[in-house]
Structures are given as C-alpha cells and as structure tokens.
DRENDO-1510 file (C-alpha; in Angstrom, 1 decimal, always signed):
<recs>
REC; n; res; u; v; w
REC; 1; MET; +105.1; +27.3; +4.0 .
REC; 2; TYR; +102.8; +30.0; +5.9 .
REC; 3; ILE; +103.8; +33.4; +5.2 .
REC; 4; TYR; +102.5; +36.0; +7.8 .
REC; 5; PRO; +101.2; +38.9; +6.8 .
REC; 6; ASP; +103.4; +41.9; +5.7 .
REC; 7; ASN; +101.1; +43.9; +7.5 .
REC; 8; LEU; +99.1; +43.2; +10.7 .
REC; 9; LYS; +95.5; +44.3; +8.1 .
REC; 10; SER; +96.5; +41.8; +5.5 .
REC; 11; LYS; +94.8; +38.6; +5.3 .
REC; 12; ALA; +96.8; +35.3; +6.2 .
REC; 13; THR; +98.2; +33.1; +2.9 .
REC; 14; LEU; +99.5; +30.2; +2.1 .
REC; 15; TRP; +101.4; +29.4; -1.2 .
REC; 16; LEU; +100.3; +31.5; -3.2 .
REC; 17; TRP; +96.5; +31.5; -2.4 .
REC; 18; GLU; +94.6; +33.0; +0.8 .
REC; 19; LEU; +93.2; +30.9; +3.4 .
REC; 20; ARG; +90.1; +30.6; +2.9 .
REC; 21; ASP; +90.7; +30.4; -0.7 .
REC; 22; ILE; +92.6; +27.0; +0.3 .
REC; 23; GLY; +89.9; +25.8; +2.3 .
REC; 24; ILE; +87.0; +26.4; -1.0 .
REC; 25; ILE; +90.0; +24.5; -3.2 .
REC; 26; GLY; +90.5; +21.6; -0.8 .
REC; 27; ILE; +86.5; +21.1; -1.0 .
REC; 28; GLY; +85.7; +21.7; -4.5 .
REC; 29; CYS; +88.5; +18.4; -4.8 .
REC; 30; LEU; +87.1; +16.9; -2.9 .
REC; 31; ILE; +83.4; +17.4; -4.4 .
REC; 32; SER; +84.8; +17.1; -8.1 .
REC; 33; VAL; +86.6; +13.3; -7.3 .
REC; 34; PHE; +83.3; +12.4; -5.9 .
REC; 35; ALA; +81.6; +13.5; -9.3 .
REC; 36; LEU; +84.1; +12.1; -11.0 .
REC; 37; SER; +84.5; +9.2; -9.1 .
REC; 38; GLN; +80.5; +8.0; -9.3 .
REC; 39; LEU; +78.8; +10.2; -12.0 .
REC; 40; GLY; +81.5; +10.1; -14.9 .
REC; 41; TRP; +81.0; +14.0; -14.6 .
REC; 42; PHE; +83.8; +16.4; -15.5 .
REC; 43; PRO; +82.8; +19.7; -15.2 .
REC; 44; PRO; +82.8; +20.6; -11.5 .
REC; 45; ILE; +86.6; +19.4; -11.5 .
REC; 46; VAL; +87.5; +22.1; -14.3 .
REC; 47; LEU; +85.0; +24.3; -12.5 .
REC; 48; THR; +87.3; +24.0; -9.4 .
REC; 49; ALA; +91.1; +23.9; -11.0 .
REC; 50; LEU; +89.3; +27.6; -12.7 .
REC; 51; TYR; +88.3; +28.7; -9.7 .
REC; 52; ALA; +92.1; +27.4; -8.1 .
REC; 53; PHE; +94.0; +29.7; -11.0 .
REC; 54; LEU; +92.0; +32.8; -10.7 .
REC; 55; SER; +92.7; +32.8; -7.1 .
REC; 56; ILE; +95.8; +33.0; -7.3 .
REC; 57; ARG; +97.9; +36.1; -5.2 .
REC; 58; PHE; +100.1; +38.1; -6.0 .
REC; 59; GLU; +100.9; +40.6; -3.6 .
REC; 60; ASP; +97.6; +41.1; -2.5 .
REC; 61; VAL; +95.9; +41.7; -6.0 .
REC; 62; SER; +94.4; +38.1; -8.1 .
REC; 63; ILE; +94.3; +37.1; -10.9 .
REC; 64; LEU; +90.8; +37.7; -11.4 .
REC; 65; ASP; +90.8; +41.2; -9.6 .
REC; 66; PHE; +93.4; +42.0; -12.2 .
REC; 67; ILE; +91.1; +40.7; -15.2 .
REC; 68; ARG; +88.3; +42.3; -13.5 .
REC; 69; TYR; +90.4; +45.7; -13.5 .
REC; 70; ALA; +91.0; +45.4; -17.6 .
REC; 71; ALA; +87.9; +44.9; -18.2 .
REC; 72; ALA; +86.4; +47.5; -16.2 .
REC; 73; PHE; +89.1; +49.8; -17.6 .
REC; 74; PHE; +89.2; +48.8; -21.4 .
REC; 75; PHE; +85.0; +48.4; -21.8 .
REC; 76; VAL; +82.8; +49.2; -18.6 .
REC; 77; LYS; +84.3; +52.6; -17.0 .
REC; 78; GLN; +85.0; +55.7; -19.4 .
REC; 79; GLN; +88.5; +56.9; -19.5 .
REC; 80; ILE; +88.0; +61.1; -19.5 .
REC; 81; TYR; +91.1; +62.8; -21.2 .
REC; 82; GLU; +92.0; +66.6; -20.6 .
REC; 83; TRP; +93.6; +68.6; -23.4 .
REC; 84; ARG; +96.1; +71.8; -21.4 .
REC; 85; ALA; +97.9; +74.1; -23.2 .
</recs>
C-alpha cells in the first residue's frame, strides 16, 4: 500500500518505512540470504533485521530517531532549570 505524503515536502512511505529504507532492507536481505546459504554466517541477517526494526517510522519519527532523542535528553545534553519566584 503506497501512502502519499500529507504535505509535499515529506518523504514517501511504504507501510512503515520510507522507500529508501525498503531498498536498503531488500538489498540487505539478498546479501543476508547469500551469506547464510553459502557461508553459514548469521550476522548479516541479524544486522538487516535490526536495521529494519530501527527504521520503522511513526509520524515521521523512526525508532532510531527516538532512541537518539532520548539518549541526548538523558545523557548528552545538559538540562537547564530556571527557578523563578
């Protein structure tokens, strides 16, 4: 199901991913299947599945973006508190 963006500046999505992410996941799946069948090596399929999970988008924010925002809020950026009387 192709979902046309609400405004023309947002990126086109297909199901829960951007179209660019669908291409990367597809190529990753091909490489993963080749590595698993020919070499018996599991890490590429794990990395592809991890990328597919982290690139899921809800309302123009991916899961990876949310993790980055949360890490910046809790660990990286200093919180500023102003006390007013």
